[in-house]
N, C-alpha and C positions, 0 to 999 in steps of 0.2 A: 504494500500500500504506500503511495507516495504522499508528499506533504498535502496536496490538495485533497486527497481522499481522507487523510487523517483529520484535516481541519473540518471537513463537512461531517465526518462521523462524530466528531466531538461537539458539533453544534455551533462552532465559532471559528471563523477564519482569522488567524492572528498575524499573518505576514503578507506583504504585498505580493511576494512570489506565489504563495498559496492562493491568494485571491485571483491573481492573473490566471493560474492554472484552472481554478474552478470556473472562472468566466469563460474560458475556452471550452470547457466541458459543456457548460450551459448553452453556449452559442452553437456548438455542434448539434446538440439535441434540438435546439430551436430550428436550425436549418433543416434537420431531418423531419421535424414536425411539419414544417411548411411544405417541404417537398412531398411528403405523404399526403397532405391535404390537397395539393394541386393535382396529384395523380388521382386521388379519390374523386375529385370533382370532374376531371377530364373523362374518367371512365363513365361516370353518371351522365355527363353531357352527351357522350357518344351514343347513349341509348336513345337520345332524342334526335340528334342531328350530327353528322360527321363534322360539319363546319364548326359546330360548337366545341367539339373535342379538340379540333385543331387550334382554336383560339386559346383554350386553356393550355395547350402544349406550347404555343408561342409565348404565352405569359410566363410559363415555367422556365422557358429558355432565357428569360431576362434576369434570372437570379444570379447573384455574384457580387463582386465589389468588396468593399472594406468591411461590411457588416458592422459598421460603427453603432448603429442604433440598437440592435439586439445586445451588443456588448455593453453598452451603457445601461440598458435595462438590467442585465444580469449582474453588472458590477454594483449597482445601487441595491439590488435585492440581497445579494450575497454579502456585500460589504456592510449591510445594516442588520445582519443576523439571520437572514433567510437561509434555509437549508434544503428546501424541496425543489430539486431541479425539474421535476414533473409539473410543478405549479408555475415556475417562471418561464419554462420553455415556450408555451403557447403565447404568453404575453410578449416575450421577446420576438417571437416569430411574427406577431401582429405588427410590431414596429417595422419590421423589415418589409412585409408585404404592403403596408401603408406607403413606405418609401417607393416600392415598385409602382404602386398606383400613381404616385406623384410623377415619377419619371415617365411613365407611359403617356400620361396626359400632357406633361411638359413637352414631350417629343411631338405630340400632335400640334400643340400651340406654336412650336418652333419650326414645324414642317421638316423635322429630322427623320431620316430613315435608318440611322446607324446609332448604336449605343455600345460603348466599350468595344469598338472595333468590329461589331457584327450587326447584322440586320436586327432592328427592333421589331415590335409587333406590327407597326404600320408598314415598315419596310418589307417584312416578310409577306404581308397581305398584298402589297403593291406588286411585288415580284411574282407572286402566284397569279395575280390578275393578268399581268403582261405576258406571262408564260402561256396562259390560256388563250391569248390572242385578243384580250379586251382592249378597246381604245384607251389611250392614256387617261382621258377624263373619267372613264368608268373605273379604271384601276385606282385612280386617286380617290374616288368615292369609297371604294372598298377599303383602302388604307385608312381613310378617316374614320369610317365606321368601326374597323377593327381596333384602332387605338382608343377611341372613346369607350367602346364596350369592354375591352380588356381592362382598362383602368377601372371601370365600374366593378368588374368581377374582383379585382384586387382589393378594392375598398370593402366590398362585401366580405371577402375572405378575412380581412383584418378583424372585423367585428365578429365573424364566426369563431375565430380563434379565441378571442376574449370570452365569448359566450361559453366556450368549452373549458375554460380554466377552472380547475377544481378548487374553488375558494368560496367562502360565504357570500351570500347574495349582495350584501352591502359593499363588500370589497369589489365584486364584479361590476357593480353599478358605478363606483368611482373610476374604475379602469375604463369603462365604456365612455364615461363623460370626458376623461382625459383624451381618449382617442378622437372623440367627436370634436373636442376643442382644437386638437391639432389639425384636423381637416379644415375646420372653419377658418382658423387663422392662416393656414397655408393658402387657402383660396383667396383671402383678402390680399395676401402678399403677391399672389400670382396675378390678380387683377391689376394691382399697382404696377407690377412688372410689365404686363402687356400694355397698359396705358402709357408707360414711360417711353415706349418705342415711338410715340407720336410727339414727344416733348424734346426740347433741347437738353443736352446732358446737364447743363447748369441748373435746370429746373426740376431735376429728379432727386428725390431723397433715397439714394441707394442704400443707406444704412437702415432706414425704416423697412424697405423691402427685404433686406437680409434678416432683420429681426423677425418679421412676420413669416417670411417664406422658408427660412432655414432654421433659425434658432428654436422656434416653437416645436415643430414636429420632429426635427432631427436631434434636438438635445433635451429640451424641457420635458416633453411628453415621455420619452424613454426613461429618463432619470426618475421622474416623478412616478411613473408606473411601477418601476422596480421598488421604489421606496414605499409606496402605498401597499404593495403586495407584502412587503416586509413588516408592515405595521408601524412605520416611522411617524414621529409626531410632526406638528405643523412647523416647529422651528427648523427641523432638519429639511423639510420640504422647501421652506423659504430659502435656506442656504443653497440647496440644490438648484432652485430657480435662478439664483444669482450666478452660480457656476454656468448654468445653461445659457443665460443671456450673453455673458462675455465669451464663452466658448463658441457659441453659434455665430457670433459676429466675426470673431477671429477666423473661424473655419471658412466662412463665406468670402471674406476679404482675401484669404490665402488662395481659395479656389479661383477667384477672379484674377489674381496675380498669375497663377499658373496657366490660366487660359490665354495669357499673352506672352509670359516670360518663362514658362515651364519647359521641361524637356519631355516631349511626347513619348520618348522611349521609356521614360521612368513613370510618367503619370498616366499614359494611355489617353491623354486629353489633347485635342488639337489646339494649336496656338494661332489658328486662323479663324475658326468658326465664330468666336465671340466678336472679333473685329469685323468679320463679314456681316454679321447680324446687326452690328452697331449696338451691342448690349450695353445698357446704361449702368455701368458699374461706378463705384466710388473712384476707382483708378481713372476712368475716363473723365468723370466730373472734375476731379482735381487737375487733370492735365489741361482741360479747357480753361479752368480758372487761373492757372499759373502760367500759361503760355502767352507769348506775344502774338501779334497778327500773323507772322509767318508760321508759327507753330499751329495756330488754330486753322489756318488755311490748309496745312498738311492733314490735320485731323478731318476737316470737312471733306477733303478730296478722297481720302482712303477709307475712313471708318464708315461701315455700312455698305461698302462696295461688295456685291455678291461674289464677284470673281477675283477678289483681292488675292494677290500672289505674295510670295515671301519677300520680294523686293519692296513692295508697298508696305507690308507689315513691318519691315525693318525701319522704315522711315517713321511710322507711327511709334514704334518702340523708342526711337531716338528722341522724339518729342516728349514722351512720357518720362524718360530718364533726364533729359536736359532741363525740363521744367521743374524737376524736383518732385513730380507726382508720384513716381514709384517709391522714392525714399519716404515721402510723407505717408503713403498707405502702409508701407512696411513698418513705419514707426507706430502707426495706429494699431497694426496687428500686434506688435510687441507690447503695446500698452494694454490692449484688451486681453491678450494672453496672460499678461502679468496679473491683471485683475481676476481672471478665471482661476489662476493658481492660488491667489490669496484667498478667494472664497472657498476653494477646495480644501485648503489647509484648516479651515474652521470645522470641517467634518471629522467624524471619528476615523481613526486609523483601523485597518490599512486602506480604507476607501479613499481617504484624503491623498495618500501617496499615489495610489493607482490613478486617480483622476488627474493629478499633476502630470503623470506620465502620459495620459491621453492628450492633454493640452500640448505637451512638447511634441508628441508624434504628429498631431494634426496640423500644427502651424509650422512644423519644420520639414514637412514632406515635399518631395518633388524638386528641390533645388540642389 
């Protein structure tokens, strides 16, 4: 029996290493729980229509990535005294499939066919339509429908997983409310994000979008769900909310940085797509704010250009660097990350140390 097993058997995890080990065990179980659910639903759907089975299978193929959200759920639960992996696994799985729902719908809104280097749900549906000989306009309609409907299935699956959690009814109700709050807040952030595409970069509150669209469902809801499941008191929940707010902002700002200055071989993220879309990030806002007429003219010319090439992107990056925008945003990342660490250190050990490590990993990635 290793340290993680010993800690769980004793009812209390005493070291950061043991907590990290237990979190990975819980995350593996959550992933397996989610995969089993998607297979179960695909089989059931196939009894009604083969197309429905294929949609579930396309949805299942989108699983992957960092699994940050189930890990945060498991960390809060296990770090605050929880010991039942069978109870936390479906709740952690719900956080991940909620994330999948957001990604699928986000790809629809962004008209993207690829996610993590492979066809997403919409892209797979479009390819099938074109392969069948459908006109492009009909294949596009198939892709749109698949993305919307698959995202809906993922949302339903998140709530199904929470409904199956073996906990008292009042706890399940709180977990359901948290999940619903995460959806509602993310929708508000998404609406602002979509609306921002019609605004000048200087008129967009990118930090508010990040707080609503990322910090809530990616950090606060997973941490709070694990804590509620563990029976944590309101003071602990408030402290976790503080960690989540700072961590979510630092995470999104880092993601936006990597979307322009990252190494695709390391991150798996394009350094052209955000610029081609003209994504209204804090990095872009500050670049406009701090640039002179020549710099703004370069940004106006290249940002939002659908066929932007690497040469044009390099000119945009030069403006962001020379204006001090990149340095300013990285300073903001460092400040919010520091705040997240300080809030984390107010929590019980070893959860405090584990979350400090999460902050370090998420803001230090990709460069």
